[in-house]
CHARMM internal coordinates of N, CA and C (Angstrom, degrees):
IC EDIT
DIST 1 N 1 CA 1.4492
DIST 1 CA 1 C 1.5271
ANGL 1 N 1 CA 1 C 110.77
DIST 1 C 2 N 1.3294
ANGL 1 CA 1 C 2 N 117.10
DIHE 1 N 1 CA 1 C 2 N -39.11
DIST 2 N 2 CA 1.4629
ANGL 1 C 2 N 2 CA 120.63
DIHE 1 CA 1 C 2 N 2 CA -178.86
DIST 2 CA 2 C 1.5239
ANGL 2 N 2 CA 2 C 111.10
DIHE 1 C 2 N 2 CA 2 C -62.05
DIST 2 C 3 N 1.3317
ANGL 2 CA 2 C 3 N 116.61
DIHE 2 N 2 CA 2 C 3 N -40.42
DIST 3 N 3 CA 1.4666
ANGL 2 C 3 N 3 CA 120.26
DIHE 2 CA 2 C 3 N 3 CA 178.90
DIST 3 CA 3 C 1.5249
ANGL 3 N 3 CA 3 C 110.91
DIHE 2 C 3 N 3 CA 3 C -64.17
DIST 3 C 4 N 1.3109
ANGL 3 CA 3 C 4 N 115.51
DIHE 3 N 3 CA 3 C 4 N -39.51
DIST 4 N 4 CA 1.4609
ANGL 3 C 4 N 4 CA 120.39
DIHE 3 CA 3 C 4 N 4 CA 178.72
DIST 4 CA 4 C 1.5265
ANGL 4 N 4 CA 4 C 110.61
DIHE 3 C 4 N 4 CA 4 C -62.35
DIST 4 C 5 N 1.3258
ANGL 4 CA 4 C 5 N 116.71
DIHE 4 N 4 CA 4 C 5 N -42.99
DIST 5 N 5 CA 1.4657
ANGL 4 C 5 N 5 CA 120.69
DIHE 4 CA 4 C 5 N 5 CA 179.06
DIST 5 CA 5 C 1.5220
ANGL 5 N 5 CA 5 C 111.68
DIHE 4 C 5 N 5 CA 5 C -64.09
DIST 5 C 6 N 1.3156
ANGL 5 CA 5 C 6 N 116.98
DIHE 5 N 5 CA 5 C 6 N -37.24
DIST 6 N 6 CA 1.4679
ANGL 5 C 6 N 6 CA 120.51
DIHE 5 CA 5 C 6 N 6 CA 177.16
DIST 6 CA 6 C 1.5248
ANGL 6 N 6 CA 6 C 109.39
DIHE 5 C 6 N 6 CA 6 C -62.21
DIST 6 C 7 N 1.3249
ANGL 6 CA 6 C 7 N 116.92
DIHE 6 N 6 CA 6 C 7 N -45.05
DIST 7 N 7 CA 1.4669
ANGL 6 C 7 N 7 CA 120.85
DIHE 6 CA 6 C 7 N 7 CA 179.80
DIST 7 CA 7 C 1.5253
ANGL 7 N 7 CA 7 C 111.20
DIHE 6 C 7 N 7 CA 7 C -65.22
DIST 7 C 8 N 1.3191
ANGL 7 CA 7 C 8 N 116.53
DIHE 7 N 7 CA 7 C 8 N -41.90
DIST 8 N 8 CA 1.4658
ANGL 7 C 8 N 8 CA 120.49
DIHE 7 CA 7 C 8 N 8 CA 179.10
DIST 8 CA 8 C 1.5242
ANGL 8 N 8 CA 8 C 110.35
DIHE 7 C 8 N 8 CA 8 C -62.57
DIST 8 C 9 N 1.3222
ANGL 8 CA 8 C 9 N 117.51
DIHE 8 N 8 CA 8 C 9 N -39.82
DIST 9 N 9 CA 1.4678
ANGL 8 C 9 N 9 CA 120.64
DIHE 8 CA 8 C 9 N 9 CA -178.50
DIST 9 CA 9 C 1.5245
ANGL 9 N 9 CA 9 C 112.13
DIHE 8 C 9 N 9 CA 9 C -65.15
DIST 9 C 10 N 1.3206
ANGL 9 CA 9 C 10 N 117.80
DIHE 9 N 9 CA 9 C 10 N -17.03
DIST 10 N 10 CA 1.4645
ANGL 9 C 10 N 10 CA 121.55
DIHE 9 CA 9 C 10 N 10 CA 177.56
DIST 10 CA 10 C 1.5287
ANGL 10 N 10 CA 10 C 112.11
DIHE 9 C 10 N 10 CA 10 C -79.01
DIST 10 C 11 N 1.3242
ANGL 10 CA 10 C 11 N 116.86
DIHE 10 N 10 CA 10 C 11 N -15.83
DIST 11 N 11 CA 1.4660
ANGL 10 C 11 N 11 CA 120.82
DIHE 10 CA 10 C 11 N 11 CA 179.53
DIST 11 CA 11 C 1.5251
ANGL 11 N 11 CA 11 C 110.33
DIHE 10 C 11 N 11 CA 11 C -72.43
DIST 11 C 12 N 1.3108
ANGL 11 CA 11 C 12 N 115.97
DIHE 11 N 11 CA 11 C 12 N 156.49
DIST 12 N 12 CA 1.4685
ANGL 11 C 12 N 12 CA 120.04
DIHE 11 CA 11 C 12 N 12 CA 174.31
DIST 12 CA 12 C 1.5246
ANGL 12 N 12 CA 12 C 108.93
DIHE 11 C 12 N 12 CA 12 C -66.66
DIST 12 C 13 N 1.3093
ANGL 12 CA 12 C 13 N 116.26
DIHE 12 N 12 CA 12 C 13 N 163.07
DIST 13 N 13 CA 1.4630
ANGL 12 C 13 N 13 CA 120.07
DIHE 12 CA 12 C 13 N 13 CA 178.19
DIST 13 CA 13 C 1.5199
ANGL 13 N 13 CA 13 C 110.05
DIHE 12 C 13 N 13 CA 13 C -59.16
DIST 13 C 14 N 1.3091
ANGL 13 CA 13 C 14 N 117.31
DIHE 13 N 13 CA 13 C 14 N -44.11
DIST 14 N 14 CA 1.4667
ANGL 13 C 14 N 14 CA 120.65
DIHE 13 CA 13 C 14 N 14 CA -179.80
DIST 14 CA 14 C 1.5262
ANGL 14 N 14 CA 14 C 110.87
DIHE 13 C 14 N 14 CA 14 C -60.16
DIST 14 C 15 N 1.3277
ANGL 14 CA 14 C 15 N 117.26
DIHE 14 N 14 CA 14 C 15 N -42.23
DIST 15 N 15 CA 1.4651
ANGL 14 C 15 N 15 CA 120.71
DIHE 14 CA 14 C 15 N 15 CA 179.99
DIST 15 CA 15 C 1.5277
ANGL 15 N 15 CA 15 C 111.02
DIHE 14 C 15 N 15 CA 15 C -66.83
DIST 15 C 16 N 1.3366
ANGL 15 CA 15 C 16 N 117.04
DIHE 15 N 15 CA 15 C 16 N -37.96
DIST 16 N 16 CA 1.4681
ANGL 15 C 16 N 16 CA 119.66
DIHE 15 CA 15 C 16 N 16 CA 178.00
DIST 16 CA 16 C 1.5212
ANGL 16 N 16 CA 16 C 111.13
DIHE 15 C 16 N 16 CA 16 C -66.63
DIST 16 C 17 N 1.3231
ANGL 16 CA 16 C 17 N 116.99
DIHE 16 N 16 CA 16 C 17 N -38.50
DIST 17 N 17 CA 1.4663
ANGL 16 C 17 N 17 CA 120.05
DIHE 16 CA 16 C 17 N 17 CA 177.63
DIST 17 CA 17 C 1.5206
ANGL 17 N 17 CA 17 C 109.80
DIHE 16 C 17 N 17 CA 17 C -63.75
DIST 17 C 18 N 1.3336
ANGL 17 CA 17 C 18 N 117.09
DIHE 17 N 17 CA 17 C 18 N -43.70
DIST 18 N 18 CA 1.4710
ANGL 17 C 18 N 18 CA 119.95
DIHE 17 CA 17 C 18 N 18 CA 177.61
DIST 18 CA 18 C 1.5291
ANGL 18 N 18 CA 18 C 110.66
DIHE 17 C 18 N 18 CA 18 C -61.87
DIST 18 C 19 N 1.3269
ANGL 18 CA 18 C 19 N 117.10
DIHE 18 N 18 CA 18 C 19 N -39.49
DIST 19 N 19 CA 1.4619
ANGL 18 C 19 N 19 CA 121.24
DIHE 18 CA 18 C 19 N 19 CA 178.19
DIST 19 CA 19 C 1.5285
ANGL 19 N 19 CA 19 C 110.69
DIHE 18 C 19 N 19 CA 19 C -61.76
DIST 19 C 20 N 1.3238
ANGL 19 CA 19 C 20 N 116.30
DIHE 19 N 19 CA 19 C 20 N -45.61
DIST 20 N 20 CA 1.4652
ANGL 19 C 20 N 20 CA 120.52
DIHE 19 CA 19 C 20 N 20 CA 178.53
DIST 20 CA 20 C 1.5251
ANGL 20 N 20 CA 20 C 110.27
DIHE 19 C 20 N 20 CA 20 C -61.00
DIST 20 C 21 N 1.3274
ANGL 20 CA 20 C 21 N 117.12
DIHE 20 N 20 CA 20 C 21 N -42.03
DIST 21 N 21 CA 1.4625
ANGL 20 C 21 N 21 CA 120.51
DIHE 20 CA 20 C 21 N 21 CA 177.83
DIST 21 CA 21 C 1.5246
ANGL 21 N 21 CA 21 C 110.78
DIHE 20 C 21 N 21 CA 21 C -59.97
DIST 21 C 22 N 1.3112
ANGL 21 CA 21 C 22 N 116.80
DIHE 21 N 21 CA 21 C 22 N -42.82
DIST 22 N 22 CA 1.4640
ANGL 21 C 22 N 22 CA 120.90
DIHE 21 CA 21 C 22 N 22 CA 178.81
DIST 22 CA 22 C 1.5284
ANGL 22 N 22 CA 22 C 110.94
DIHE 21 C 22 N 22 CA 22 C -64.08
DIST 22 C 23 N 1.3278
ANGL 22 CA 22 C 23 N 116.33
DIHE 22 N 22 CA 22 C 23 N -43.47
DIST 23 N 23 CA 1.4694
ANGL 22 C 23 N 23 CA 120.23
DIHE 22 CA 22 C 23 N 23 CA 179.56
DIST 23 CA 23 C 1.5205
ANGL 23 N 23 CA 23 C 110.39
DIHE 22 C 23 N 23 CA 23 C -63.01
DIST 23 C 24 N 1.3365
ANGL 23 CA 23 C 24 N 116.90
DIHE 23 N 23 CA 23 C 24 N -46.01
DIST 24 N 24 CA 1.4624
ANGL 23 C 24 N 24 CA 120.11
DIHE 23 CA 23 C 24 N 24 CA 178.62
DIST 24 CA 24 C 1.5232
ANGL 24 N 24 CA 24 C 111.18
DIHE 23 C 24 N 24 CA 24 C -61.51
DIST 24 C 25 N 1.3230
ANGL 24 CA 24 C 25 N 116.37
DIHE 24 N 24 CA 24 C 25 N -36.43
DIST 25 N 25 CA 1.4618
ANGL 24 C 25 N 25 CA 120.51
DIHE 24 CA 24 C 25 N 25 CA 177.07
DIST 25 CA 25 C 1.5162
ANGL 25 N 25 CA 25 C 111.96
DIHE 24 C 25 N 25 CA 25 C -61.85
DIST 25 C 26 N 1.3298
ANGL 25 CA 25 C 26 N 116.94
DIHE 25 N 25 CA 25 C 26 N -40.38
DIST 26 N 26 CA 1.4656
ANGL 25 C 26 N 26 CA 119.51
DIHE 25 CA 25 C 26 N 26 CA 178.88
DIST 26 CA 26 C 1.5217
ANGL 26 N 26 CA 26 C 111.04
DIHE 25 C 26 N 26 CA 26 C -68.62
DIST 26 C 27 N 1.3278
ANGL 26 CA 26 C 27 N 117.00
DIHE 26 N 26 CA 26 C 27 N -35.32
DIST 27 N 27 CA 1.4661
ANGL 26 C 27 N 27 CA 120.52
DIHE 26 CA 26 C 27 N 27 CA 178.03
DIST 27 CA 27 C 1.5210
ANGL 27 N 27 CA 27 C 109.73
DIHE 26 C 27 N 27 CA 27 C -66.83
DIST 27 C 28 N 1.3312
ANGL 27 CA 27 C 28 N 116.58
DIHE 27 N 27 CA 27 C 28 N -46.30
DIST 28 N 28 CA 1.4634
ANGL 27 C 28 N 28 CA 120.51
DIHE 27 CA 27 C 28 N 28 CA -179.81
DIST 28 CA 28 C 1.5233
ANGL 28 N 28 CA 28 C 110.74
DIHE 27 C 28 N 28 CA 28 C -60.38
DIST 28 C 29 N 1.3143
ANGL 28 CA 28 C 29 N 116.49
DIHE 28 N 28 CA 28 C 29 N -43.13
DIST 29 N 29 CA 1.4647
ANGL 28 C 29 N 29 CA 120.94
DIHE 28 CA 28 C 29 N 29 CA -179.28
DIST 29 CA 29 C 1.5289
ANGL 29 N 29 CA 29 C 110.62
DIHE 28 C 29 N 29 CA 29 C -63.88
DIST 29 C 30 N 1.3234
ANGL 29 CA 29 C 30 N 116.40
DIHE 29 N 29 CA 29 C 30 N -44.07
DIST 30 N 30 CA 1.4598
ANGL 29 C 30 N 30 CA 121.25
DIHE 29 CA 29 C 30 N 30 CA -178.52
DIST 30 CA 30 C 1.5289
ANGL 30 N 30 CA 30 C 111.74
DIHE 29 C 30 N 30 CA 30 C -69.76
DIST 30 C 31 N 1.3308
ANGL 30 CA 30 C 31 N 117.06
DIHE 30 N 30 CA 30 C 31 N -33.10
DIST 31 N 31 CA 1.4617
ANGL 30 C 31 N 31 CA 121.66
DIHE 30 CA 30 C 31 N 31 CA -175.97
DIST 31 CA 31 C 1.5231
ANGL 31 N 31 CA 31 C 113.00
DIHE 30 C 31 N 31 CA 31 C -84.63
DIST 31 C 32 N 1.3174
ANGL 31 CA 31 C 32 N 117.36
DIHE 31 N 31 CA 31 C 32 N -8.10
DIST 32 N 32 CA 1.4608
ANGL 31 C 32 N 32 CA 121.38
DIHE 31 CA 31 C 32 N 32 CA -177.87
DIST 32 CA 32 C 1.5243
ANGL 32 N 32 CA 32 C 110.61
DIHE 31 C 32 N 32 CA 32 C -52.97
DIST 32 C 33 N 1.3137
ANGL 32 CA 32 C 33 N 115.63
DIHE 32 N 32 CA 32 C 33 N 127.98
DIST 33 N 33 CA 1.4550
ANGL 32 C 33 N 33 CA 120.58
DIHE 32 CA 32 C 33 N 33 CA 177.58
DIST 33 CA 33 C 1.5218
ANGL 33 N 33 CA 33 C 114.65
DIHE 32 C 33 N 33 CA 33 C 83.48
DIST 33 C 34 N 1.3221
ANGL 33 CA 33 C 34 N 117.64
DIHE 33 N 33 CA 33 C 34 N -6.73
DIST 34 N 34 CA 1.4603
ANGL 33 C 34 N 34 CA 120.04
DIHE 33 CA 33 C 34 N 34 CA 178.61
DIST 34 CA 34 C 1.5233
ANGL 34 N 34 CA 34 C 109.71
DIHE 33 C 34 N 34 CA 34 C -89.27
DIST 34 C 35 N 1.3079
ANGL 34 CA 34 C 35 N 115.29
DIHE 34 N 34 CA 34 C 35 N 150.30
DIST 35 N 35 CA 1.4582
ANGL 34 C 35 N 35 CA 120.17
DIHE 34 CA 34 C 35 N 35 CA 176.25
DIST 35 CA 35 C 1.5242
ANGL 35 N 35 CA 35 C 109.25
DIHE 34 C 35 N 35 CA 35 C -102.44
DIST 35 C 36 N 1.3168
ANGL 35 CA 35 C 36 N 115.69
DIHE 35 N 35 CA 35 C 36 N 141.69
DIST 36 N 36 CA 1.4565
ANGL 35 C 36 N 36 CA 121.03
DIHE 35 CA 35 C 36 N 36 CA 179.73
DIST 36 CA 36 C 1.5172
ANGL 36 N 36 CA 36 C 109.00
DIHE 35 C 36 N 36 CA 36 C -122.82
DIST 36 C 37 N 1.3075
ANGL 36 CA 36 C 37 N 115.37
DIHE 36 N 36 CA 36 C 37 N 141.74
DIST 37 N 37 CA 1.4542
ANGL 36 C 37 N 37 CA 120.64
DIHE 36 CA 36 C 37 N 37 CA 178.44
DIST 37 CA 37 C 1.5204
ANGL 37 N 37 CA 37 C 109.36
DIHE 36 C 37 N 37 CA 37 C -96.06
DIST 37 C 38 N 1.3188
ANGL 37 CA 37 C 38 N 115.92
DIHE 37 N 37 CA 37 C 38 N 132.09
DIST 38 N 38 CA 1.4540
ANGL 37 C 38 N 38 CA 121.25
DIHE 37 CA 37 C 38 N 38 CA 177.36
DIST 38 CA 38 C 1.5237
ANGL 38 N 38 CA 38 C 109.47
DIHE 37 C 38 N 38 CA 38 C -92.97
DIST 38 C 39 N 1.3263
ANGL 38 CA 38 C 39 N 115.86
DIHE 38 N 38 CA 38 C 39 N 146.50
DIST 39 N 39 CA 1.4615
ANGL 38 C 39 N 39 CA 119.45
DIHE 38 CA 38 C 39 N 39 CA 172.34
DIST 39 CA 39 C 1.5248
ANGL 39 N 39 CA 39 C 107.44
DIHE 38 C 39 N 39 CA 39 C -76.08
DIST 39 C 40 N 1.3172
ANGL 39 CA 39 C 40 N 116.40
DIHE 39 N 39 CA 39 C 40 N 165.92
DIST 40 N 40 CA 1.4659
ANGL 39 C 40 N 40 CA 120.06
DIHE 39 CA 39 C 40 N 40 CA 178.07
DIST 40 CA 40 C 1.5210
ANGL 40 N 40 CA 40 C 111.08
DIHE 39 C 40 N 40 CA 40 C -60.82
DIST 40 C 41 N 1.3318
ANGL 40 CA 40 C 41 N 117.16
DIHE 40 N 40 CA 40 C 41 N -35.27
DIST 41 N 41 CA 1.4670
ANGL 40 C 41 N 41 CA 121.34
DIHE 40 CA 40 C 41 N 41 CA 178.87
DIST 41 CA 41 C 1.5277
ANGL 41 N 41 CA 41 C 109.86
DIHE 40 C 41 N 41 CA 41 C -64.59
DIST 41 C 42 N 1.3291
ANGL 41 CA 41 C 42 N 116.77
DIHE 41 N 41 CA 41 C 42 N -46.37
DIST 42 N 42 CA 1.4660
ANGL 41 C 42 N 42 CA 120.23
DIHE 41 CA 41 C 42 N 42 CA 178.70
DIST 42 CA 42 C 1.5292
ANGL 42 N 42 CA 42 C 110.88
DIHE 41 C 42 N 42 CA 42 C -63.26
DIST 42 C 43 N 1.3187
ANGL 42 CA 42 C 43 N 116.32
DIHE 42 N 42 CA 42 C 43 N -43.93
DIST 43 N 43 CA 1.4668
ANGL 42 C 43 N 43 CA 120.58
DIHE 42 CA 42 C 43 N 43 CA -179.58
DIST 43 CA 43 C 1.5330
ANGL 43 N 43 CA 43 C 110.29
DIHE 42 C 43 N 43 CA 43 C -60.80
DIST 43 C 44 N 1.3334
ANGL 43 CA 43 C 44 N 117.08
DIHE 43 N 43 CA 43 C 44 N -43.87
DIST 44 N 44 CA 1.4682
ANGL 43 C 44 N 44 CA 121.22
DIHE 43 CA 43 C 44 N 44 CA 179.82
DIST 44 CA 44 C 1.5260
ANGL 44 N 44 CA 44 C 110.76
DIHE 43 C 44 N 44 CA 44 C -63.03
DIST 44 C 45 N 1.3330
ANGL 44 CA 44 C 45 N 117.08
DIHE 44 N 44 CA 44 C 45 N -40.08
DIST 45 N 45 CA 1.4673
ANGL 44 C 45 N 45 CA 120.74
DIHE 44 CA 44 C 45 N 45 CA 179.22
DIST 45 CA 45 C 1.5256
ANGL 45 N 45 CA 45 C 110.82
DIHE 44 C 45 N 45 CA 45 C -66.35
DIST 45 C 46 N 1.3151
ANGL 45 CA 45 C 46 N 116.90
DIHE 45 N 45 CA 45 C 46 N -42.54
DIST 46 N 46 CA 1.4694
ANGL 45 C 46 N 46 CA 120.87
DIHE 45 CA 45 C 46 N 46 CA 178.28
DIST 46 CA 46 C 1.5220
ANGL 46 N 46 CA 46 C 110.04
DIHE 45 C 46 N 46 CA 46 C -62.02
DIST 46 C 47 N 1.3249
ANGL 46 CA 46 C 47 N 116.75
DIHE 46 N 46 CA 46 C 47 N -44.94
DIST 47 N 47 CA 1.4656
ANGL 46 C 47 N 47 CA 120.56
DIHE 46 CA 46 C 47 N 47 CA 179.51
DIST 47 CA 47 C 1.5251
ANGL 47 N 47 CA 47 C 111.26
DIHE 46 C 47 N 47 CA 47 C -63.44
DIST 47 C 48 N 1.3288
ANGL 47 CA 47 C 48 N 117.15
DIHE 47 N 47 CA 47 C 48 N -40.90
DIST 48 N 48 CA 1.4634
ANGL 47 C 48 N 48 CA 121.58
DIHE 47 CA 47 C 48 N 48 CA 178.97
DIST 48 CA 48 C 1.5281
ANGL 48 N 48 CA 48 C 111.31
DIHE 47 C 48 N 48 CA 48 C -63.47
DIST 48 C 49 N 1.3210
ANGL 48 CA 48 C 49 N 116.18
DIHE 48 N 48 CA 48 C 49 N -45.95
DIST 49 N 49 CA 1.4684
ANGL 48 C 49 N 49 CA 119.75
DIHE 48 CA 48 C 49 N 49 CA 179.76
DIST 49 CA 49 C 1.5220
ANGL 49 N 49 CA 49 C 111.24
DIHE 48 C 49 N 49 CA 49 C -66.76
DIST 49 C 50 N 1.3288
ANGL 49 CA 49 C 50 N 116.58
DIHE 49 N 49 CA 49 C 50 N -40.10
DIST 50 N 50 CA 1.4671
ANGL 49 C 50 N 50 CA 120.11
DIHE 49 CA 49 C 50 N 50 CA 178.46
DIST 50 CA 50 C 1.5227
ANGL 50 N 50 CA 50 C 110.71
DIHE 49 C 50 N 50 CA 50 C -61.94
DIST 50 C 51 N 1.3381
ANGL 50 CA 50 C 51 N 116.57
DIHE 50 N 50 CA 50 C 51 N -41.50
DIST 51 N 51 CA 1.4629
ANGL 50 C 51 N 51 CA 120.68
DIHE 50 CA 50 C 51 N 51 CA 178.58
DIST 51 CA 51 C 1.5247
ANGL 51 N 51 CA 51 C 110.66
DIHE 50 C 51 N 51 CA 51 C -64.32
DIST 51 C 52 N 1.3263
ANGL 51 CA 51 C 52 N 117.71
DIHE 51 N 51 CA 51 C 52 N -40.64
DIST 52 N 52 CA 1.4695
ANGL 51 C 52 N 52 CA 121.25
DIHE 51 CA 51 C 52 N 52 CA 178.67
DIST 52 CA 52 C 1.5244
ANGL 52 N 52 CA 52 C 111.55
DIHE 51 C 52 N 52 CA 52 C -62.41
DIST 52 C 53 N 1.3147
ANGL 52 CA 52 C 53 N 116.18
DIHE 52 N 52 CA 52 C 53 N -38.47
DIST 53 N 53 CA 1.4712
ANGL 52 C 53 N 53 CA 120.02
DIHE 52 CA 52 C 53 N 53 CA 177.62
DIST 53 CA 53 C 1.5230
ANGL 53 N 53 CA 53 C 109.76
DIHE 52 C 53 N 53 CA 53 C -68.98
DIST 53 C 54 N 1.3344
ANGL 53 CA 53 C 54 N 116.47
DIHE 53 N 53 CA 53 C 54 N -45.70
DIST 54 N 54 CA 1.4650
ANGL 53 C 54 N 54 CA 121.13
DIHE 53 CA 53 C 54 N 54 CA -177.03
DIST 54 CA 54 C 1.5238
ANGL 54 N 54 CA 54 C 112.37
DIHE 53 C 54 N 54 CA 54 C -63.17
DIST 54 C 55 N 1.3409
ANGL 54 CA 54 C 55 N 117.72
DIHE 54 N 54 CA 54 C 55 N -37.58
DIST 55 N 55 CA 1.4656
ANGL 54 C 55 N 55 CA 119.25
DIHE 54 CA 54 C 55 N 55 CA -177.71
DIST 55 CA 55 C 1.5297
ANGL 55 N 55 CA 55 C 113.27
DIHE 54 C 55 N 55 CA 55 C -92.94
DIST 55 C 56 N 1.3243
ANGL 55 CA 55 C 56 N 116.34
DIHE 55 N 55 CA 55 C 56 N 5.53
DIST 56 N 56 CA 1.4585
ANGL 55 C 56 N 56 CA 120.60
DIHE 55 CA 55 C 56 N 56 CA 174.31
DIST 56 CA 56 C 1.5209
ANGL 56 N 56 CA 56 C 115.45
DIHE 55 C 56 N 56 CA 56 C 81.32
DIST 56 C 57 N 1.3209
ANGL 56 CA 56 C 57 N 118.26
DIHE 56 N 56 CA 56 C 57 N 7.44
DIST 57 N 57 CA 1.4646
ANGL 56 C 57 N 57 CA 120.81
DIHE 56 CA 56 C 57 N 57 CA -179.26
DIST 57 CA 57 C 1.5255
ANGL 57 N 57 CA 57 C 112.73
DIHE 56 C 57 N 57 CA 57 C -80.86
DIST 57 C 58 N 1.3198
ANGL 57 CA 57 C 58 N 116.55
DIHE 57 N 57 CA 57 C 58 N -23.36
DIST 58 N 58 CA 1.4720
ANGL 57 C 58 N 58 CA 120.01
DIHE 57 CA 57 C 58 N 58 CA -178.87
DIST 58 CA 58 C 1.5195
ANGL 58 N 58 CA 58 C 109.82
DIHE 57 C 58 N 58 CA 58 C -82.51
DIST 58 C 59 N 1.3209
ANGL 58 CA 58 C 59 N 115.39
DIHE 58 N 58 CA 58 C 59 N 135.55
DIST 59 N 59 CA 1.4566
ANGL 58 C 59 N 59 CA 120.31
DIHE 58 CA 58 C 59 N 59 CA 175.14
DIST 59 CA 59 C 1.5238
ANGL 59 N 59 CA 59 C 106.76
DIHE 58 C 59 N 59 CA 59 C -89.01
DIST 59 C 60 N 1.3112
ANGL 59 CA 59 C 60 N 116.51
DIHE 59 N 59 CA 59 C 60 N 123.24
DIST 60 N 60 CA 1.4629
ANGL 59 C 60 N 60 CA 120.16
DIHE 59 CA 59 C 60 N 60 CA -179.12
DIST 60 CA 60 C 1.5249
ANGL 60 N 60 CA 60 C 110.18
DIHE 59 C 60 N 60 CA 60 C -111.23
DIST 60 C 61 N 1.3200
ANGL 60 CA 60 C 61 N 114.90
DIHE 60 N 60 CA 60 C 61 N 157.85
DIST 61 N 61 CA 1.4589
ANGL 60 C 61 N 61 CA 122.09
DIHE 60 CA 60 C 61 N 61 CA 178.39
DIST 61 CA 61 C 1.5197
ANGL 61 N 61 CA 61 C 107.14
DIHE 60 C 61 N 61 CA 61 C -130.83
DIST 61 C 62 N 1.3153
ANGL 61 CA 61 C 62 N 116.64
DIHE 61 N 61 CA 61 C 62 N 133.30
DIST 62 N 62 CA 1.4619
ANGL 61 C 62 N 62 CA 119.78
DIHE 61 CA 61 C 62 N 62 CA -178.92
DIST 62 CA 62 C 1.5236
ANGL 62 N 62 CA 62 C 110.67
DIHE 61 C 62 N 62 CA 62 C -69.62
DIST 62 C 63 N 1.3363
ANGL 62 CA 62 C 63 N 115.98
DIHE 62 N 62 CA 62 C 63 N 154.24
DIST 63 N 63 CA 1.4612
ANGL 62 C 63 N 63 CA 120.43
DIHE 62 CA 62 C 63 N 63 CA 177.85
DIST 63 CA 63 C 1.5246
ANGL 63 N 63 CA 63 C 110.03
DIHE 62 C 63 N 63 CA 63 C -60.33
DIST 63 C 64 N 1.3206
ANGL 63 CA 63 C 64 N 118.19
DIHE 63 N 63 CA 63 C 64 N -37.41
DIST 64 N 64 CA 1.4674
ANGL 63 C 64 N 64 CA 120.78
DIHE 63 CA 63 C 64 N 64 CA 179.80
DIST 64 CA 64 C 1.5279
ANGL 64 N 64 CA 64 C 111.40
DIHE 63 C 64 N 64 CA 64 C -57.29
DIST 64 C 65 N 1.3359
ANGL 64 CA 64 C 65 N 116.99
DIHE 64 N 64 CA 64 C 65 N -42.73
DIST 65 N 65 CA 1.4684
ANGL 64 C 65 N 65 CA 120.45
DIHE 64 CA 64 C 65 N 65 CA 179.23
DIST 65 CA 65 C 1.5280
ANGL 65 N 65 CA 65 C 111.18
DIHE 64 C 65 N 65 CA 65 C -68.17
DIST 65 C 66 N 1.3206
ANGL 65 CA 65 C 66 N 116.52
DIHE 65 N 65 CA 65 C 66 N -41.23
DIST 66 N 66 CA 1.4675
ANGL 65 C 66 N 66 CA 120.16
DIHE 65 CA 65 C 66 N 66 CA 178.71
DIST 66 CA 66 C 1.5179
ANGL 66 N 66 CA 66 C 110.07
DIHE 65 C 66 N 66 CA 66 C -63.60
DIST 66 C 67 N 1.3219
ANGL 66 CA 66 C 67 N 116.21
DIHE 66 N 66 CA 66 C 67 N -46.55
DIST 67 N 67 CA 1.4614
ANGL 66 C 67 N 67 CA 120.80
DIHE 66 CA 66 C 67 N 67 CA -179.39
DIST 67 CA 67 C 1.5252
ANGL 67 N 67 CA 67 C 111.08
DIHE 66 C 67 N 67 CA 67 C -61.32
DIST 67 C 68 N 1.3232
ANGL 67 CA 67 C 68 N 117.09
DIHE 67 N 67 CA 67 C 68 N -44.03
DIST 68 N 68 CA 1.4647
ANGL 67 C 68 N 68 CA 120.86
DIHE 67 CA 67 C 68 N 68 CA 178.75
DIST 68 CA 68 C 1.5246
ANGL 68 N 68 CA 68 C 111.40
DIHE 67 C 68 N 68 CA 68 C -61.04
DIST 68 C 69 N 1.3263
ANGL 68 CA 68 C 69 N 116.47
DIHE 68 N 68 CA 68 C 69 N -42.03
DIST 69 N 69 CA 1.4649
ANGL 68 C 69 N 69 CA 120.61
DIHE 68 CA 68 C 69 N 69 CA 179.60
DIST 69 CA 69 C 1.5268
ANGL 69 N 69 CA 69 C 111.18
DIHE 68 C 69 N 69 CA 69 C -64.85
DIST 69 C 70 N 1.3282
ANGL 69 CA 69 C 70 N 117.05
DIHE 69 N 69 CA 69 C 70 N -40.24
DIST 70 N 70 CA 1.4698
ANGL 69 C 70 N 70 CA 120.48
DIHE 69 CA 69 C 70 N 70 CA 178.11
DIST 70 CA 70 C 1.5224
ANGL 70 N 70 CA 70 C 111.25
DIHE 69 C 70 N 70 CA 70 C -65.13
DIST 70 C 71 N 1.3119
ANGL 70 CA 70 C 71 N 115.82
DIHE 70 N 70 CA 70 C 71 N -43.03
DIST 71 N 71 CA 1.4676
ANGL 70 C 71 N 71 CA 120.04
DIHE 70 CA 70 C 71 N 71 CA 179.34
DIST 71 CA 71 C 1.5208
ANGL 71 N 71 CA 71 C 109.98
DIHE 70 C 71 N 71 CA 71 C -62.66
DIST 71 C 72 N 1.3224
ANGL 71 CA 71 C 72 N 115.99
DIHE 71 N 71 CA 71 C 72 N -45.09
DIST 72 N 72 CA 1.4621
ANGL 71 C 72 N 72 CA 120.29
DIHE 71 CA 71 C 72 N 72 CA -179.29
DIST 72 CA 72 C 1.5311
ANGL 72 N 72 CA 72 C 111.32
DIHE 71 C 72 N 72 CA 72 C -64.62
DIST 72 C 73 N 1.3217
ANGL 72 CA 72 C 73 N 115.91
DIHE 72 N 72 CA 72 C 73 N -43.16
DIST 73 N 73 CA 1.4682
ANGL 72 C 73 N 73 CA 119.81
DIHE 72 CA 72 C 73 N 73 CA -175.33
DIST 73 CA 73 C 1.5266
ANGL 73 N 73 CA 73 C 113.41
DIHE 72 C 73 N 73 CA 73 C -76.88
DIST 73 C 74 N 1.3330
ANGL 73 CA 73 C 74 N 116.86
DIHE 73 N 73 CA 73 C 74 N -41.02
DIST 74 N 74 CA 1.4638
ANGL 73 C 74 N 74 CA 120.10
DIHE 73 CA 73 C 74 N 74 CA -172.32
DIST 74 CA 74 C 1.5247
ANGL 74 N 74 CA 74 C 114.27
DIHE 73 C 74 N 74 CA 74 C -114.62
DIST 74 C 75 N 1.3061
ANGL 74 CA 74 C 75 N 117.03
DIHE 74 N 74 CA 74 C 75 N -2.16
DIST 75 N 75 CA 1.4573
ANGL 74 C 75 N 75 CA 119.73
DIHE 74 CA 74 C 75 N 75 CA 178.57
DIST 75 CA 75 C 1.5133
ANGL 75 N 75 CA 75 C 113.85
DIHE 74 C 75 N 75 CA 75 C 66.56
DIST 75 C 76 N 1.3079
ANGL 75 CA 75 C 76 N 116.20
DIHE 75 N 75 CA 75 C 76 N 35.19
DIST 76 N 76 CA 1.4719
ANGL 75 C 76 N 76 CA 119.72
DIHE 75 CA 75 C 76 N 76 CA -179.24
DIST 76 CA 76 C 1.5031
ANGL 76 N 76 CA 76 C 111.96
DIHE 75 C 76 N 76 CA 76 C -74.13
END
COOR INIT
IC SEED 1 N 1 CA 1 C
IC BUILD
């Protein structure tokens, strides 16, 4: 694993981001239809964040703005 990380660290930032996207895609595909149990800590954090969004206290950013910033910063 250490050798793999050394090789990955040699990639450009844009290439590493694409790699992470690919890895997350494989996880999402494999996890489809599976149920996962949350710990009480995770559940509390999800509830807290959901409440912040619902009551307008959370500052949100649209995907379009995030994507534009990534493209501008990393040339993706």
